[in-house]
NUNUZA-565852 format. One record per residue (C-alpha): residue in three letters; x, y, z. Coordinates in steps of 0.1 Angstrom, whole numbers, padded with zeros to 4 digits, always signed. Layout:
<sites>
ALAXYZ/...
</sites>
This chain:
<sites>
MET-0153+0560-0749/ALA-0177+0582-0769/ASN-0210+0569-0782/SER-0202+0562-0819/PHE-0230+0540-0831/ARG-0259+0552-0851/GLY-0291+0534-0862/PRO-0314+0507-0849/VAL-0302+0477-0828/LEU-0311+0441-0836/GLY-0314+0419-0806/ILE-0313+0381-0806/GLU-0323+0358-0777/SER-0316+0321-0776/SER-0305+0313-0741/CYS-0331+0286-0734/ASP-0362+0275-0752/GLU-0375+0308-0767/THR-0362+0319-0801/ALA-0366+0356-0802/THR-0356+0387-0822/ALA-0364+0424-0819/VAL-0354+0457-0835/LEU-0353+0489-0814/ASP-0345+0524-0827/GLU-0319+0546-0810/SER-0345+0559-0785/GLY-0355+0524-0774/ARG-0388+0523-0794/VAL-0397+0488-0805/LEU-0399+0487-0843/ALA-0405+0449-0845/GLU-0403+0418-0823/ALA-0410+0381-0826/VAL-0409+0351-0802/HIS-0410+0314-0812/SER-0418+0291-0783/GLN-0403+0256-0784/GLU-0431+0243-0761/ARG-0442+0217-0787/GLU-0406+0204-0791/HIS-0400+0199-0754/ALA-0434+0190-0740/PRO-0431+0153-0746/PHE-0400+0152-0724/GLY-0415+0173-0696/GLY-0387+0199-0698/VAL-0361+0216-0719/VAL-0337+0192-0738/PRO-0306+0213-0746/GLU-0297+0195-0779/ILE-0333+0199-0792/ALA-0333+0235-0781/ALA-0301+0243-0800/ARG-0314+0226-0832/ALA-0347+0245-0829/HIS-0329+0278-0826/LEU-0308+0270-0856/ALA-0339+0261-0877/ALA-0359+0291-0866/LEU-0335+0320-0864/PRO-0326+0328-0900/HIS-0362+0332-0912/GLN-0372+0349-0880/ILE-0344+0375-0883/ARG-0353+0383-0919/ALA-0390+0385-0910/THR-0384+0408-0880/MET-0362+0431-0901/ALA-0389+0432-0928/LYS-0416+0440-0902/ALA-0394+0469-0890/GLY-0391+0481-0925/LEU-0353+0480-0925/THR-0325+0465-0945/PHE-0294+0451-0927/ALA-0274+0481-0942/GLU-0295+0504-0920/LEU-0287+0487-0887/GLY-0265+0504-0862/ALA-0255+0474-0840/VAL-0263+0438-0832/ALA-0267+0424-0796/ALA-0272+0388-0786/SER-0276+0369-0753/ALA-0242+0354-0746/GLY-0249+0339-0712/PRO-0259+0325-0688/GLY-0280+0297-0704/LEU-0278+0265-0724/ILE-0245+0267-0743/GLY-0258+0252-0776/GLY-0285+0279-0779/LEU-0261+0307-0768/ILE-0236+0296-0795/VAL-0263+0296-0822/GLY-0276+0331-0814/SER-0242+0346-0808/GLN-0228+0332-0840/MET-0256+0346-0861/ALA-0253+0380-0844/LYS-0215+0380-0850/GLY-0220+0370-0887/ILE-0243+0399-0893/ALA-0219+0422-0874/ILE-0189+0410-0895/ALA-0208+0412-0928/ARG-0221+0448-0921/ARG-0191+0460-0900/LEU-0213+0467-0871/PRO-0206+0469-0834/TYR-0215+0437-0815/VAL-0227+0435-0779/ALA-0225+0402-0759/VAL-0255+0407-0735/ASN-0257+0391-0701/HIS-0292+0376-0701/LEU-0297+0386-0664/GLU-0287+0421-0671/ALA-0312+0422-0699/HIS-0339+0413-0673/ALA-0325+0438-0649/LEU-0327+0468-0673/THR-0361+0460-0688/ALA-0378+0484-0664/ARG-0359+0513-0680/LEU-0375+0508-0714/PRO-0392+0540-0726/GLY-0428+0542-0717/LEU-0429+0517-0688/LEU-0427+0544-0661/PRO-0437+0580-0666/ASP-0403+0593-0654/GLY-0383+0562-0663/ALA-0365+0540-0638/PRO-0336+0559-0624/PHE-0307+0542-0607/PRO-0304+0529-0581/TYR-0332+0504-0577/LEU-0339+0470-0562/LEU-0343+0440-0586/LEU-0361+0408-0577/LEU-0354+0384-0605/ILE-0377+0353-0604/SER-0376+0328-0632/GLY-0372+0292-0640/GLY-0335+0293-0634/HIS-0329+0323-0612/CYS-0342+0338-0579/GLN-0322+0366-0565/CYS-0323+0401-0551/VAL-0299+0426-0566/ALA-0291+0462-0560/VAL-0290+0478-0595/GLU-0267+0508-0592/GLY-0260+0514-0629/VAL-0254+0497-0661/GLY-0229+0469-0653/ARG-0230+0478-0616/TYR-0248+0451-0596/VAL-0246+0439-0560/ARG-0262+0406-0551/LEU-0281+0409-0518/GLY-0294+0374-0517/GLY-0305+0344-0538/THR-0319+0309-0537/ILE-0300+0282-0518/ASP-0317+0254-0538/ASP-0344+0257-0565/ALA-0355+0288-0583/ALA-0392+0298-0579/GLY-0400+0290-0615/GLU-0384+0256-0612/ALA-0406+0249-0582/PHE-0437+0259-0601/ASP-0428+0236-0630/LYS-0421+0206-0607/ILE-0454+0211-0587/ALA-0473+0214-0620/LYS-0458+0182-0631/LEU-0469+0165-0599/LEU-0504+0177-0605/GLY-0505+0164-0640/LEU-0505+0198-0657/GLY-0477+0192-0681/TRP-0450+0216-0691/PRO-0444+0245-0689/GLY-0462+0244-0656/GLY-0464+0280-0643/PRO-0493+0294-0664/ALA-0513+0262-0660/LEU-0508+0261-0622/GLU-0519+0297-0619/LYS-0550+0289-0638/LEU-0558+0259-0617/ALA-0551+0278-0585/ALA-0578+0303-0594/LEU-0603+0275-0588/GLY-0590+0265-0554/ASP-0589+0274-0517/SER-0555+0289-0509/SER-0561+0283-0471/ARG-0569+0246-0476/HIS-0533+0234-0470/ASP-0509+0251-0446/PHE-0477+0244-0465/PRO-0443+0256-0450/ARG-0428+0290-0458/PRO-0391+0283-0459/LEU-0369+0310-0444/MET-0399+0333-0437/ARG-0392+0359-0411/ARG-0355+0351-0411/GLU-0328+0377-0416/GLY-0315+0384-0450/CYS-0331+0378-0484/ASP-0321+0343-0494/PHE-0347+0319-0507/SER-0354+0282-0504/PHE-0382+0262-0520/SER-0371+0225-0516/GLY-0390+0220-0483/LEU-0421+0235-0498/LYS-0419+0212-0528/THR-0415+0182-0505/ALA-0445+0191-0485/VAL-0466+0195-0516/ALA-0454+0162-0530/ARG-0465+0145-0498/ALA-0499+0160-0501/VAL-0502+0147-0537/GLU-0489+0112-0527/ARG-0519+0106-0504/TYR-0538+0098-0535/PRO-0532+0068-0558/ALA-0518+0076-0592/GLY-0544+0093-0613/ALA-0569+0095-0585/LEU-0563+0131-0573/PRO-0597+0149-0574/GLN-0597+0181-0595/SER-0610+0201-0565/GLU-0581+0189-0543/ALA-0556+0196-0571/ALA-0569+0231-0573/ASP-0567+0236-0535/ILE-0531+0223-0535/ALA-0522+0246-0564/ALA-0537+0276-0547/SER-0521+0268-0513/PHE-0487+0263-0530/GLN-0490+0295-0550/ARG-0499+0314-0518/ALA-0470+0300-0499/VAL-0446+0311-0527/ALA-0461+0345-0529/GLU-0458+0351-0492/VAL-0422+0339-0491/LEU-0413+0362-0520/ALA-0430+0391-0503/ASP-0412+0385-0470/ARG-0378+0381-0486/ALA-0383+0411-0508/GLY-0393+0431-0477/ASN-0360+0424-0461/ALA-0342+0432-0494/MET-0360+0466-0495/ALA-0346+0474-0460/MET-0311+0463-0471/MET-0315+0484-0503/ARG-0325+0515-0483/ALA-0295+0511-0460/ARG-0273+0511-0491/SER-0291+0538-0510/PRO-0315+0559-0489/ALA-0330+0575-0520/ALA-0340+0541-0536/ARG-0378+0537-0538/LEU-0383+0513-0567/LEU-0387+0475-0566/VAL-0384+0460-0601/VAL-0397+0425-0605/ALA-0386+0406-0636/GLY-0384+0371-0650/GLY-0411+0346-0660/VAL-0426+0342-0625/ALA-0432+0380-0625/SER-0461+0374-0648/ASN-0480+0355-0620/GLY-0509+0377-0608/ALA-0509+0365-0572/ILE-0472+0371-0568/ARG-0475+0406-0584/THR-0502+0415-0559/ALA-0482+0402-0529/LEU-0451+0421-0540/THR-0471+0453-0546/GLN-0485+0451-0511/ALA-0450+0445-0496/ALA-0436+0474-0516/ASP-0464+0498-0506/ALA-0459+0489-0469/ARG-0422+0500-0471/GLY-0426+0531-0492/PHE-0414+0515-0524/GLN-0431+0514-0558/MET-0433+0479-0574/VAL-0430+0478-0611/ALA-0429+0448-0634/PRO-0426+0447-0672/PRO-0457+0438-0693/VAL-0462+0400-0693/ARG-0448+0395-0727/LEU-0415+0411-0715/CYS-0413+0390-0683/THR-0405+0358-0701/ASP-0374+0355-0723/ASN-0375+0379-0752/ALA-0353+0399-0775/VAL-0367+0433-0767/MET-0348+0432-0734/VAL-0316+0420-0752/ALA-0317+0448-0777/TRP-0324+0473-0749/ALA-0295+0461-0728/GLY-0273+0463-0759/LEU-0285+0499-0765/GLU-0278+0509-0729/ARG-0242+0496-0733/LEU-0237+0511-0767/ARG-0247+0545-0753/LEU-0217+0542-0729/GLY-0194+0532-0758/TRP-0192+0495-0746/THR-0190+0469-0772/ASP-0175+0434-0774/GLY-0150+0417-0797/ILE-0161+0390-0821/GLY-0140+0365-0801/PHE-0162+0369-0770/ALA-0172+0333-0761/PRO-0207+0325-0749/ARG-0208+0315-0712/PRO-0232+0290-0697/ARG-0225+0306-0663/TRP-0222+0344-0660/PRO-0229+0359-0626/LEU-0246+0393-0628/ASP-0223+0408-0601/GLU-0191+0396-0617/PRO-0163+0422-0616/GLY-0158+0439-0649/MET-0195+0441-0659/ASP-0191+0479-0659/ARG-0158+0477-0678/THR-0138+0492-0649/VAL-0121+0460-0640/ALA-0100+0439-0664/
</sites>
C-alpha cells in the first residue's frame, strides 16, 4: 500500500506507569514531548497497582495531550496520524491511551496505528540523529526492562526473530526486588545504581546464572535468592550502609556480567543469521544503567559489534518511541482499524507483525 499520510504524528504511551505524549514531524524530528511519572501514586504500595495506573492515565492524558500539541505549535487539524501503545502492558492503561488516540483519529478522520510497545523500543535506535548513518537492518536488539529481557534479531519493521529470553524474572524486576530488600523504595533501579557507586563490587561473589552456557537465555531468580540471603544475615533495620552498598555493587556487577555474556552469545547467533550485522541495540529502562552500558560496550567491541543505546530519557517508557514506531509503519502504508483491541500480551515475534500473514 502506498504511503498516503501527510503531517505530524501524535504518539501516546500508557502501557504501565508513565503517561506520555509526543509529536514527531514526518522526518521523525521531535516537535514536543511530555512524560508524567506515577511514582508518587504507586510508591506507598512498593510497585505498580494496575487500577491506580489506569485512573492516573485517565486523569493526566487529556491535559497532557493538549499541552503537548500546544508546545509543538500545532492544532489537531494539522496532524497526519495518531499512534498509541496497544500492548503488551496493563490492560487498563492500554485501554485509556488507545481509546483517546482512537477518539482523536475518528474526530479528525486520521489514520490510527496500534503500536506494539516492544516494537517501539526495538525501533528507537533508528530515530534521526542517534547514529550518523542511522541504524540499518538487520541488527541485534537486547531489550532489558522491568517486564522484559530478551535478545531479538531485528530484520525489518515488523520482522523479529526471538533468539533468547528470560526463563524467570526480567533484569529490571530483579533490580526493583533487590532495591526493596535494601530499603531503597520503589522504583529501585536508579536508587540501587546510586548506592552501588559507593560500594565494593568484589565484596560478594554472587552467582552468575547461565553464564558461559550455550544460547542467550537469562535467569535471575538464583541471583536474587543469593542476595536475599546476604541481606537476611542482619536483623531487620540493622544492615550497615557500607554493607548495603557492597551488596548493591556486587549484585549490579553480577547482572552486568550475565547480560554481557548472554549478549555475546546472541551476537554470535546474529552473525550466523546475518553476516553483515554489526550493531547491538540495547533498549529498555535497564539500558540507562551506566555499569551495564559499559559491560555491553566492551562485549560488543570484543566481537566487532557497535553497541548503541538511546539517550536515557528514551530508554524508559516514552511516547517519542511510540510516535516513531507509528511513523515507521505509516511509511509502509500500514495502519490499524478503530476496532483493534488492546492486548496485555503481544509477543514481538508473533506472525503477522509485518502484515504478510493474516
